[in-house]
LOMILUM-847135 format. One record per atom (N, C-alpha, C, O): chain; residue in one letter; x, y, z; atom name. Coordinates in pm, 1 decimal. Each point is the difference from the previous one (the first is absolute). Layout:
N
+---+---+----------+----------+----------+----+
| c | r |       px |       py |       pz |  a |
+---+---+----------+----------+----------+----+
| A | A |        X |        Y |        Z | CA |
...
+---+---+----------+----------+----------+----+
This chain:
108
+---+---+----------+----------+----------+----+
| c | r |       px |       py |       pz |  a |
+---+---+----------+----------+----------+----+
| A | M |  17628.3 |   8369.9 |   7994.8 |  N |
| A | M |     95.5 |    -71.3 |     83.0 | CA |
| A | M |    143.0 |     58.3 |     -0.5 |  C |
| A | M |     67.0 |     -7.4 |    103.0 |  O |
| A | E |    -11.8 |     71.6 |   -227.1 |  N |
| A | E |    113.8 |     55.7 |    -12.4 | CA |
| A | E |     11.9 |    117.1 |     69.7 |  C |
| A | E |    110.6 |     31.5 |     43.8 |  O |
| A | S |   -221.6 |     49.5 |    -23.3 |  N |
| A | S |      7.6 |    131.6 |     79.9 | CA |
| A | S |     16.0 |    -36.7 |    138.5 |  C |
| A | S |     68.7 |     73.4 |     71.0 |  O |
| A | I |   -123.9 |   -179.3 |    -21.3 |  N |
| A | I |     21.8 |    -41.6 |    148.9 | CA |
| A | I |    137.2 |    -39.1 |     22.0 |  C |
| A | I |     60.2 |     45.0 |     97.5 |  O |
| A | L |     -2.3 |   -127.9 |   -182.0 |  N |
| A | L |    139.5 |    -43.6 |      8.1 | CA |
| A | L |     90.9 |    131.4 |     -8.3 |  C |
| A | L |     90.7 |     14.4 |     81.9 |  O |
| A | T |   -111.7 |     69.1 |   -168.1 |  N |
| A | T |     79.0 |    123.3 |    -10.3 | CA |
| A | T |     -6.3 |     73.4 |    143.7 |  C |
| A | T |    102.6 |     37.2 |     57.1 |  O |
| A | A |   -221.6 |    -21.1 |     -8.0 |  N |
| A | A |     -1.8 |     67.7 |    121.5 | CA |
| A | A |     61.6 |    -60.8 |    117.0 |  C |
| A | A |     48.3 |     67.7 |     90.8 |  O |
| A | V |    -49.6 |   -198.9 |    -92.2 |  N |
| A | V |     65.7 |    -81.4 |    108.7 | CA |
| A | V |    146.9 |     12.1 |    -17.2 |  C |
| A | V |     69.5 |     12.7 |    100.7 |  O |
| A | I |    -14.3 |    -15.5 |   -221.4 |  N |
| A | I |    138.8 |     16.4 |     -9.8 | CA |
| A | I |     40.6 |    144.6 |     42.9 |  C |
| A | I |    104.6 |     16.5 |     62.8 |  O |
| A | G |   -181.2 |     82.6 |    -93.8 |  N |
| A | G |     10.8 |    141.4 |     62.8 | CA |
| A | G |     -1.3 |     -2.1 |    150.5 |  C |
| A | G |     79.3 |     69.1 |     63.9 |  O |
| A | L |   -163.5 |   -143.4 |     -9.1 |  N |
| A | L |      4.7 |     12.0 |    147.2 | CA |
| A | L |    116.2 |    -84.7 |     62.8 |  C |
| A | L |     45.2 |     32.8 |    109.7 |  O |
| A | I |     -2.9 |   -127.1 |   -168.8 |  N |
| A | I |    129.2 |    -74.8 |     37.3 | CA |
| A | I |    126.3 |    101.3 |    -22.7 |  C |
| A | I |     86.3 |      9.2 |     87.3 |  O |
| A | C |    -80.1 |     59.7 |   -197.8 |  N |
| A | C |    104.8 |    102.3 |    -11.2 | CA |
| A | C |     -8.1 |    108.0 |    107.2 |  C |
| A | C |    104.2 |     40.2 |     51.7 |  O |
| A | I |   -229.9 |     11.5 |    -13.6 |  N |
| A | I |    -10.6 |    105.6 |    105.3 | CA |
| A | I |     44.5 |    -61.2 |    134.9 |  C |
| A | I |     60.7 |     70.3 |     80.8 |  O |
| A | I |    -88.6 |   -196.4 |    -55.3 |  N |
| A | I |     36.5 |    -62.7 |    133.1 | CA |
| A | I |    159.9 |    -14.5 |     -1.0 |  C |
| A | I |     63.7 |     32.1 |    100.3 |  O |
| A | L |     -3.5 |    -78.2 |   -209.0 |  N |
| A | L |    133.5 |     -4.6 |     -6.9 | CA |
| A | L |     61.0 |    130.8 |     17.6 |  C |
| A | L |     91.6 |     12.1 |     81.4 |  O |
| A | G |   -135.1 |     92.2 |   -152.7 |  N |
| A | G |     43.0 |    138.7 |      8.3 | CA |
| A | G |     -1.7 |     49.2 |    148.5 |  C |
| A | G |     97.3 |     59.0 |     47.0 |  O |
| A | V |   -207.4 |    -84.0 |     24.0 |  N |
| A | V |     -4.9 |     40.8 |    148.8 | CA |
| A | V |    115.6 |    -63.2 |     71.8 |  C |
| A | V |     71.3 |     65.3 |     76.2 |  O |
| A | F |    -51.9 |   -201.1 |   -102.6 |  N |
| A | F |    102.6 |    -69.9 |     69.7 | CA |
| A | F |    143.9 |     78.0 |    -21.8 |  C |
| A | F |     75.9 |     31.2 |     91.8 |  O |
| A | N |    -53.4 |     -5.2 |   -237.0 |  N |
| A | N |    117.7 |     75.1 |    -23.8 | CA |
| A | N |     19.3 |    128.0 |     54.4 |  C |
| A | N |    114.7 |     37.1 |     24.8 |  O |
| A | R |   -224.8 |     45.7 |      0.3 |  N |
| A | R |     -6.1 |    131.8 |     44.4 | CA |
| A | R |     42.6 |     -4.0 |    141.0 |  C |
| A | R |     39.8 |    105.5 |     49.6 |  O |
| A | K |    -42.6 |   -217.7 |     25.1 |  N |
| A | K |     24.8 |    -10.0 |    135.1 | CA |
| A | K |    146.8 |    -43.4 |     16.6 |  C |
| A | K |     48.3 |    -14.4 |    112.4 |  O |
| A | G |     23.1 |     -6.5 |   -226.7 |  N |
| A | G |    141.3 |    -37.6 |     17.9 | CA |
| A | G |     26.2 |   -139.9 |    -19.7 |  C |
| A | G |    114.9 |    -44.2 |     -2.0 |  O |
| A | N |   -224.4 |    -32.1 |    -13.8 |  N |
| A | N |     22.6 |   -145.8 |    -22.4 | CA |
| A | N |      9.3 |    -19.8 |   -149.5 |  C |
| A | N |    -99.5 |      3.6 |    -72.4 |  O |
| A | I |    227.3 |    -25.7 |     26.6 |  N |
| A | I |     27.2 |    -19.9 |   -134.0 | CA |
| A | I |     22.8 |   -147.7 |    -37.8 |  C |
| A | I |     54.4 |    -31.6 |   -105.8 |  O |
| A | S |   -100.2 |    -61.2 |    200.7 |  N |
| A | S |     11.7 |   -131.4 |    -25.3 | CA |
| A | S |    -74.9 |    -55.4 |   -135.3 |  C |
| A | S |     40.6 |    -98.1 |    -62.4 |  O |
| A | T |   -139.2 |    164.5 |     31.6 |  N |
| A | T |    -68.1 |    -39.2 |   -123.2 | CA |
| A | T |     73.5 |     41.2 |   -138.2 |  C |
| A | T |    -37.7 |    -40.1 |   -110.1 |  O |
| A | L |    142.1 |    121.2 |    130.3 |  N |
| A | L |     70.2 |     22.7 |   -130.4 | CA |
| A | L |    115.9 |   -103.1 |    -27.0 |  C |
| A | L |     36.7 |    -79.9 |     86.2 |  O |
| A | H |     14.1 |     87.0 |   -202.6 |  N |
| A | H |    101.2 |    -83.4 |    -45.3 | CA |
| A | H |    127.7 |      6.7 |    101.6 |  C |
| A | H |     35.1 |    104.3 |     55.1 |  O |
| A | S |     21.1 |   -214.9 |    -40.6 |  N |
| A | S |    122.2 |     -5.5 |     98.2 | CA |
| A | S |    109.4 |     97.9 |    -48.3 |  C |
| A | S |     81.2 |     42.1 |     82.4 |  O |
| A | Y |    -75.5 |     -7.7 |   -198.4 |  N |
| A | Y |    101.9 |     90.8 |    -65.6 | CA |
| A | Y |    -21.0 |    140.8 |     77.9 |  C |
| A | Y |     95.0 |     67.1 |     40.4 |  O |
| A | H |   -225.9 |    -31.8 |    -24.9 |  N |
| A | H |    -22.6 |    125.5 |     57.2 | CA |
| A | H |     30.6 |     -6.8 |    155.4 |  C |
| A | H |     59.3 |     90.4 |     58.8 |  O |
| A | R |   -104.3 |   -203.8 |      1.2 |  N |
| A | R |     18.6 |    -13.2 |    146.6 | CA |
| A | R |    153.5 |      5.9 |     31.5 |  C |
| A | R |     39.0 |     55.9 |    102.5 |  O |
| A | K |     41.2 |   -109.3 |   -184.3 |  N |
| A | K |    149.4 |      0.5 |     15.3 | CA |
| A | K |     61.6 |    141.1 |    -15.1 |  C |
| A | K |     82.1 |     49.3 |     77.4 |  O |
| A | R |   -127.9 |      2.4 |   -176.3 |  N |
| A | R |     63.0 |    134.2 |    -43.8 | CA |
| A | R |    -35.1 |    128.8 |     72.8 |  C |
| A | R |     70.7 |    100.7 |      0.3 |  O |
| A | V |   -193.3 |   -115.5 |     64.6 |  N |
| A | V |    -51.4 |    123.0 |     76.6 | CA |
| A | V |     52.7 |    -13.5 |    140.2 |  C |
| A | V |    -21.8 |   -101.1 |     66.8 |  O |
| A | S |    101.0 |    217.9 |    -16.3 |  N |
| A | S |     50.4 |     11.2 |    130.7 | CA |
| A | S |   -121.1 |     -7.8 |    119.5 |  C |
| A | S |   -117.5 |     26.2 |    -25.7 |  O |
| A | E |    151.8 |    -55.1 |    122.5 |  N |
| A | E |    -91.8 |    -15.3 |    118.7 | CA |
| A | E |    -68.2 |    141.8 |     23.6 |  C |
| A | E |   -121.0 |     11.4 |     19.4 |  O |
| A | E |    203.0 |     87.6 |    -22.4 |  N |
| A | E |    -60.9 |    139.8 |     16.6 | CA |
| A | E |    -84.8 |     51.5 |   -110.7 |  C |
| A | E |    -83.3 |     88.7 |     18.9 |  O |
| A | D |    104.0 |   -143.6 |   -133.3 |  N |
| A | D |    -83.0 |     27.9 |   -121.1 | CA |
| A | D |   -123.8 |    -85.3 |    -17.6 |  C |
| A | D |    -86.7 |     34.5 |    -80.2 |  O |
| A | R |     76.2 |   -139.4 |    149.0 |  N |
| A | R |   -111.3 |    -92.8 |     -7.3 | CA |
| A | R |   -144.5 |     76.7 |     -2.4 |  C |
| A | R |    -83.6 |    -12.9 |    -89.4 |  O |
| A | L |     71.8 |     90.6 |    198.8 |  N |
| A | L |   -139.0 |     77.6 |     10.1 | CA |
| A | L |    -23.9 |     79.0 |   -116.1 |  C |
| A | L |    -95.3 |    -25.0 |    -73.8 |  O |
| A | P |    183.0 |    128.8 |     49.8 |  N |
| A | P |    -22.8 |     87.8 |   -119.3 | CA |
| A | P |    -23.0 |    -84.7 |   -144.0 |  C |
| A | P |    -82.7 |     34.3 |    -84.4 |  O |
| A | F |    161.3 |   -138.0 |     73.7 |  N |
| A | F |     -5.8 |    -81.3 |   -113.6 | CA |
| A | F |   -132.7 |    -63.4 |    -12.1 |  C |
| A | F |    -65.0 |     -0.8 |   -104.5 |  O |
| A | G |     24.0 |    -57.4 |    226.5 |  N |
| A | G |   -129.9 |    -65.6 |      4.4 | CA |
| A | G |   -114.7 |     88.5 |    -13.8 |  C |
| A | G |   -104.0 |    -42.4 |    -50.3 |  O |
| A | K |    115.0 |    157.2 |     89.5 |  N |
| A | K |   -108.8 |    101.4 |    -17.2 | CA |
| A | K |    -18.6 |     38.5 |   -140.6 |  C |
| A | K |   -111.6 |     11.8 |    -50.5 |  O |
| A | M |    229.8 |      9.1 |    -16.6 |  N |
| A | M |    -19.9 |     36.4 |   -136.2 | CA |
| A | M |    -55.3 |   -117.6 |    -87.3 |  C |
| A | M |    -97.4 |     16.6 |    -73.3 |  O |
| A | V |    162.4 |   -134.6 |     83.8 |  N |
| A | V |    -48.6 |   -110.0 |    -81.2 | CA |
| A | V |   -133.2 |    -35.4 |     32.3 |  C |
| A | V |    -74.2 |    -34.1 |    -92.0 |  O |
| A | G |     22.4 |     37.5 |    236.3 |  N |
| A | G |   -114.8 |    -20.8 |     43.5 | CA |
| A | G |   -106.2 |     94.3 |    -68.0 |  C |
| A | G |   -107.2 |    -45.6 |    -39.9 |  O |
| A | L |    139.9 |    176.3 |     28.3 |  N |
| A | L |    -84.7 |     92.5 |    -59.1 | CA |
| A | L |    -23.7 |    -27.3 |   -145.9 |  C |
| A | L |   -109.2 |     28.6 |    -49.0 |  O |
| A | G |    201.1 |    -80.1 |    -20.8 |  N |
| A | G |     -2.4 |    -25.3 |   -133.6 | CA |
| A | G |    -99.1 |   -126.4 |     -5.1 |  C |
| A | G |    -97.0 |     -0.5 |    -75.8 |  O |
| A | T |    125.6 |   -100.3 |    156.2 |  N |
| A | T |    -91.2 |   -115.5 |    -10.3 | CA |
| A | T |   -141.9 |     17.1 |     23.7 |  C |
| A | T |    -88.9 |    -62.2 |    -58.2 |  O |
| A | I |     71.9 |    160.0 |    157.0 |  N |
| A | I |   -141.6 |     49.7 |     40.0 | CA |
| A | I |    -73.9 |     61.3 |   -117.2 |  C |
| A | I |   -116.1 |    -29.2 |    -28.8 |  O |
| A | I |    193.9 |    118.9 |    -38.9 |  N |
| A | I |    -54.5 |     81.2 |   -127.6 | CA |
| A | I |    -42.9 |   -107.0 |    -94.2 |  C |
| A | I |   -114.5 |      2.7 |    -45.2 |  O |
| A | V |    203.1 |   -102.0 |     10.5 |  N |
| A | V |    -29.8 |   -112.7 |    -95.5 | CA |
| A | V |   -130.1 |    -75.6 |     50.6 |  C |
| A | V |    -88.4 |    -31.4 |    -79.7 |  O |
| A | G |     80.8 |      4.9 |    207.8 |  N |
| A | G |   -108.3 |    -72.1 |     55.2 | CA |
| A | G |   -131.0 |     71.5 |    -24.1 |  C |
| A | G |    -97.0 |    -56.9 |    -50.1 |  O |
| A | I |     97.6 |    196.4 |     91.3 |  N |
| A | I |   -116.9 |     71.3 |    -28.2 | CA |
| A | I |    -43.4 |      2.2 |   -140.5 |  C |
| A | I |   -118.4 |    -12.9 |    -31.2 |  O |
| A | A |    220.0 |     30.1 |    -59.3 |  N |
| A | A |    -40.7 |      2.4 |   -142.7 | CA |
| A | A |    -57.2 |   -134.2 |    -42.2 |  C |
| A | A |    -93.1 |     -1.8 |    -80.5 |  O |
| A | L |    143.2 |   -110.1 |    129.8 |  N |
| A | L |    -57.8 |   -120.4 |    -37.4 | CA |
| A | L |   -159.6 |    -15.3 |     52.4 |  C |
| A | L |    -90.3 |    -48.4 |    -68.3 |  O |
| A | I |     78.4 |     94.2 |    187.9 |  N |
| A | I |   -136.0 |      3.5 |     62.3 | CA |
| A | I |    -87.1 |     79.8 |    -82.4 |  C |
| A | I |   -108.9 |    -44.2 |    -36.4 |  O |
| A | L |    150.6 |    161.3 |      4.1 |  N |
| A | L |    -90.1 |     90.9 |    -84.0 | CA |
| A | L |    -26.8 |    -58.2 |   -141.1 |  C |
| A | L |   -110.7 |     11.6 |    -52.4 |  O |
| A | M |    213.1 |    -73.6 |     -7.1 |  N |
| A | M |    -10.8 |    -80.7 |   -135.2 | CA |
| A | M |   -111.2 |    -99.9 |     21.9 |  C |
| A | M |    -87.3 |    -14.4 |    -85.6 |  O |
| A | G |     88.1 |    -58.4 |    203.6 |  N |
| A | G |    -92.6 |   -104.9 |     14.7 | CA |
| A | G |   -130.2 |     55.5 |      8.8 |  C |
| A | G |    -89.0 |    -47.8 |    -70.3 |  O |
| A | G |     64.6 |    147.6 |    151.8 |  N |
| A | G |   -131.8 |     71.7 |     13.7 | CA |
| A | G |    -51.0 |     48.8 |   -142.2 |  C |
| A | G |   -113.4 |    -27.6 |    -39.1 |  O |
| A | F |    200.2 |     98.8 |    -33.3 |  N |
| A | F |    -42.0 |     51.9 |   -126.5 | CA |
| A | F |    -36.7 |   -117.6 |   -100.5 |  C |
| A | F |    -96.2 |      4.5 |    -76.7 |  O |
| A | S |    180.3 |   -104.2 |     86.7 |  N |
| A | S |    -32.9 |   -114.8 |    -96.0 | CA |
| A | S |   -136.8 |    -65.9 |     42.0 |  C |
| A | S |    -80.7 |    -38.4 |    -84.7 |  O |
| A | F |     59.6 |     27.6 |    216.6 |  N |
| A | F |   -129.1 |    -58.3 |     48.8 | CA |
| A | F |   -114.7 |     94.6 |    -54.0 |  C |
| A | F |    -98.6 |    -52.1 |    -52.0 |  O |
| A | A |    107.7 |    176.8 |     61.7 |  N |
| A | A |    -95.7 |     95.1 |    -50.1 | CA |
| A | A |    -27.5 |     -9.2 |   -150.1 |  C |
| A | A |   -113.6 |      7.3 |    -46.8 |  O |
| A | A |    230.0 |    -24.4 |    -29.1 |  N |
| A | A |     -9.7 |     -8.2 |   -140.5 | CA |
| A | A |    -69.8 |   -129.0 |    -38.3 |  C |
| A | A |    -77.6 |      1.7 |    -95.6 |  O |
| A | N |    100.7 |   -119.4 |    166.9 |  N |
| A | N |    -75.1 |   -111.9 |    -24.8 | CA |
| A | N |   -150.8 |     -5.2 |     34.5 |  C |
| A | N |    -85.1 |    -59.2 |    -66.3 |  O |
| A | L |     63.0 |    134.9 |    188.2 |  N |
| A | L |   -128.4 |      4.2 |     45.6 | CA |
| A | L |    -90.8 |     95.6 |    -86.3 |  C |
| A | L |   -115.1 |    -33.7 |    -27.6 |  O |
| A | L |    161.8 |    138.6 |     -9.1 |  N |
| A | L |    -72.2 |    106.0 |    -71.7 | CA |
| A | L |     11.6 |     -9.8 |   -144.8 |  C |
| A | L |    -61.0 |     76.7 |    -74.5 |  O |
| A | Q |    145.5 |   -178.4 |     28.8 |  N |
| A | Q |     33.7 |     -1.7 |   -147.5 | CA |
| A | Q |     46.8 |    134.3 |    -65.0 |  C |
| A | Q |    -43.1 |     38.7 |   -108.6 |  O |
| A | K |    136.8 |     30.8 |    185.5 |  N |
| A | K |     62.2 |    118.9 |    -54.3 | CA |
| A | K |    135.0 |    -17.3 |      1.0 |  C |
| A | K |     59.9 |    -15.2 |    106.5 |  O |
| A | D |      4.6 |     15.6 |   -229.2 |  N |
| A | D |    145.4 |    -12.3 |     -1.6 | CA |
| A | D |     76.1 |    132.9 |     44.0 |  C |
| A | D |    120.9 |      0.1 |     23.5 |  O |
| A | F |   -198.5 |    108.8 |    -14.7 |  N |
| A | F |     64.2 |    113.9 |     60.8 | CA |
| A | F |     60.5 |    -21.9 |    144.1 |  C |
| A | F |    102.7 |     58.3 |     34.7 |  O |
| A | Y |   -163.7 |   -135.3 |     38.0 |  N |
| A | Y |     53.7 |    -27.7 |    129.4 | CA |
| A | Y |    135.3 |    -74.5 |      1.2 |  C |
| A | Y |     92.9 |     27.1 |     76.0 |  O |
| A | L |    -93.2 |   -128.5 |   -173.7 |  N |
| A | L |    123.1 |    -69.9 |    -16.5 | CA |
| A | L |    118.4 |     89.8 |    -41.0 |  C |
| A | L |    113.7 |    -19.8 |     42.6 |  O |
| A | I |   -143.7 |    112.6 |   -121.6 |  N |
| A | I |    101.8 |     96.4 |    -56.9 | CA |
| A | I |     47.5 |     83.7 |    124.1 |  C |
| A | I |    120.0 |     22.5 |     15.5 |  O |
| A | I |   -203.7 |     18.5 |     63.0 |  N |
| A | I |     39.0 |     79.1 |    117.1 | CA |
| A | I |     81.1 |    -79.9 |     92.3 |  C |
| A | I |    102.5 |     49.3 |     47.0 |  O |
| A | G |   -140.9 |   -174.0 |    -15.4 |  N |
| A | G |     64.6 |    -91.7 |     79.4 | CA |
| A | G |    141.9 |    -25.4 |    -50.6 |  C |
| A | G |     96.9 |     -5.4 |     75.8 |  O |
| A | T |    -90.2 |     -9.8 |   -207.1 |  N |
| A | T |    141.1 |    -32.1 |    -58.2 | CA |
| A | T |     84.6 |    117.7 |      8.1 |  C |
| A | T |    120.3 |    -16.9 |     20.1 |  O |
| A | V |   -168.9 |    137.5 |    -33.6 |  N |
| A | V |     76.2 |    123.9 |     12.8 | CA |
| A | V |     47.3 |     13.0 |    153.0 |  C |
| A | V |    115.0 |     34.5 |     27.4 |  O |
| A | I |   -199.7 |    -60.9 |     58.9 |  N |
| A | I |     43.3 |      8.0 |    149.1 | CA |
| A | I |    103.0 |   -107.8 |     21.3 |  C |
| A | I |    102.6 |     32.4 |     59.7 |  O |
| A | L |   -117.6 |   -162.6 |   -102.9 |  N |
| A | L |     95.8 |   -102.5 |     16.9 | CA |
| A | L |    135.4 |     44.5 |    -54.2 |  C |
| A | L |    101.1 |    -14.4 |     68.7 |  O |
| A | I |    -97.2 |     68.7 |   -191.6 |  N |
| A | I |    130.9 |     29.6 |    -60.0 | CA |
| A | I |     58.4 |    118.4 |     80.8 |  C |
| A | I |    120.2 |      0.0 |     26.3 |  O |
| A | I |   -199.4 |     99.2 |     13.4 |  N |
| A | I |     62.4 |    111.8 |     86.1 | CA |
| A | I |     59.7 |    -55.5 |    124.2 |  C |
| A | I |    113.6 |     29.7 |     36.9 |  O |
| A | G |   -194.7 |   -113.4 |     28.8 |  N |
| A | G |     30.5 |    -63.2 |    125.1 | CA |
| A | G |    128.5 |    -88.0 |     -1.7 |  C |
| A | G |     80.9 |      5.9 |     92.6 |  O |
| A | L |    -64.7 |    -85.0 |   -196.8 |  N |
| A | L |    111.1 |    -76.1 |    -29.5 | CA |
| A | L |    116.2 |     77.3 |    -11.8 |  C |
| A | L |     98.4 |    -27.0 |     68.8 |  O |
| A | V |    -98.8 |    137.4 |   -162.9 |  N |
| A | V |    113.9 |     77.9 |    -25.7 | CA |
| A | V |     39.8 |     77.7 |    118.3 |  C |
| A | V |    119.9 |      9.1 |     26.4 |  O |
| A | V |   -204.5 |     45.5 |     44.5 |  N |
| A | V |     41.6 |     88.3 |    123.6 | CA |
| A | V |     47.9 |    -95.3 |    106.0 |  C |
| A | V |    107.2 |     25.0 |     55.2 |  O |
| A | G |   -180.1 |   -138.5 |    -19.1 |  N |
| A | G |     45.8 |    -84.0 |    102.2 | CA |
| A | G |    138.9 |    -68.0 |    -24.0 |  C |
| A | G |     87.5 |    -10.6 |     86.1 |  O |
| A | L |    -79.1 |    -36.7 |   -223.7 |  N |
| A | L |    139.2 |    -66.2 |    -25.2 | CA |
| A | L |    106.2 |    102.3 |     -2.1 |  C |
| A | L |    115.5 |    -32.8 |     27.0 |  O |
| A | A |   -149.6 |    168.8 |    -60.5 |  N |
| A | A |    110.0 |     86.5 |     -2.7 | CA |
| A | A |     54.4 |     42.4 |    140.0 |  C |
| A | A |    118.8 |     16.9 |     27.3 |  O |
| A | I |   -237.3 |     -0.8 |     66.7 |  N |
| A | I |     59.1 |     13.2 |    140.2 | CA |
| A | I |     74.8 |   -116.3 |     58.6 |  C |
| A | I |     98.6 |     16.1 |     71.9 |  O |
| A | S |   -146.9 |   -132.2 |   -103.7 |  N |
| A | S |     78.2 |   -126.9 |     43.5 | CA |
| A | S |    132.4 |     -4.0 |    -58.4 |  C |
| A | S |     94.6 |    -24.8 |     74.8 |  O |
| A | F |    -73.9 |     46.1 |   -201.1 |  N |
| A | F |    126.5 |     -0.8 |    -70.6 | CA |
| A | F |    100.6 |    104.0 |     46.0 |  C |
| A | F |    119.8 |    -25.6 |     11.2 |  O |
| A | Y |   -184.9 |    168.5 |     20.2 |  N |
| A | Y |     81.3 |     93.5 |     53.7 | CA |
| A | Y |     57.8 |    -43.7 |    134.3 |  C |
| A | Y |    116.5 |     27.1 |     29.5 |  O |
| A | A |   -198.0 |    -95.1 |     52.4 |  N |
| A | A |     45.9 |    -43.8 |    137.2 | CA |
| A | A |    111.7 |   -105.3 |    -17.4 |  C |
| A | A |     97.9 |      0.5 |     74.5 |  O |
| A | M |   -113.9 |    -93.7 |   -176.8 |  N |
| A | M |    110.8 |    -79.2 |    -25.2 | CA |
| A | M |    110.2 |     48.8 |    -46.4 |  C |
| A | M |    104.9 |    -44.5 |     46.5 |  O |
| A | I |   -101.2 |    131.6 |   -133.4 |  N |
| A | I |    124.5 |     71.1 |    -39.7 | CA |
| A | I |     56.3 |     84.0 |    107.2 |  C |
| A | I |    122.6 |      5.7 |      8.8 |  O |
| A | K |   -200.3 |     63.7 |     78.4 |  N |
| A | K |     53.6 |     75.2 |     95.9 | CA |
| A | K |     67.3 |    -71.7 |    114.2 |  C |
| A | K |    102.3 |     41.3 |     54.7 |  O |
| A | Y |   -166.3 |   -151.1 |    -22.5 |  N |
| A | Y |     53.4 |    -77.5 |    119.4 | CA |
| A | Y |     69.3 |   -122.3 |    -26.1 |  C |
| A | Y |     67.4 |    -54.0 |     87.7 |  O |
| A | N |    -80.6 |      3.2 |   -211.8 |  N |
| A | N |     82.9 |   -115.3 |    -41.5 | CA |
| A | N |     99.7 |     31.6 |   -101.3 |  C |
| A | N |     84.1 |    -85.1 |    -29.1 |  O |
| A | K |    -85.1 |    203.3 |    -29.5 |  N |
| A | K |     91.9 |     36.0 |   -110.3 | CA |
| A | K |    -36.4 |    -73.5 |   -126.8 |  C |
| A | K |     81.1 |    -13.4 |    -91.7 |  O |
| A | G |   -200.0 |    -32.5 |     87.9 |  N |
| A | G |    -45.5 |    -78.0 |   -130.8 | CA |
| A | G |   -120.6 |    -79.0 |     35.7 |  C |
| A | G |    -33.0 |    -22.6 |    116.5 |  O |
| A | I |    -39.6 |    -23.7 |   -234.8 |  N |
| A | I |   -117.3 |    -80.1 |     20.3 | CA |
| A | I |     22.4 |   -145.2 |     -3.1 |  C |
| A | I |    -84.8 |    -79.1 |     41.3 |  O |
| A | F |    208.8 |     39.8 |    -94.2 |  N |
| A | F |     37.5 |   -144.3 |    -20.9 | CA |
| A | F |    127.7 |    -13.1 |     71.2 |  C |
| A | F |     58.6 |   -108.3 |      2.3 |  O |
+---+---+----------+----------+----------+----+
């Protein structure tokens, strides 16, 4: 059940990332919406969206590997999924934070 929930959360992240990549940053905190200039909305949204999509893909892969680990009773799949999740989180958040620093002059 946890693996399905993880994959669903990943799918939601991907959908939100696609919205952001189109320049729709309404899903982001009001601080970011206020501080990003109109001409920077699209590049900001593309970068944050890419980071969100990467996190979503990592979550879906984690869900798949977790499901395989439970189905096949092999912990090795869980380890692979965890490594993918950690890498995806680090890369996705790094891209998003870079965009926030570049276009907002800070993450908070």
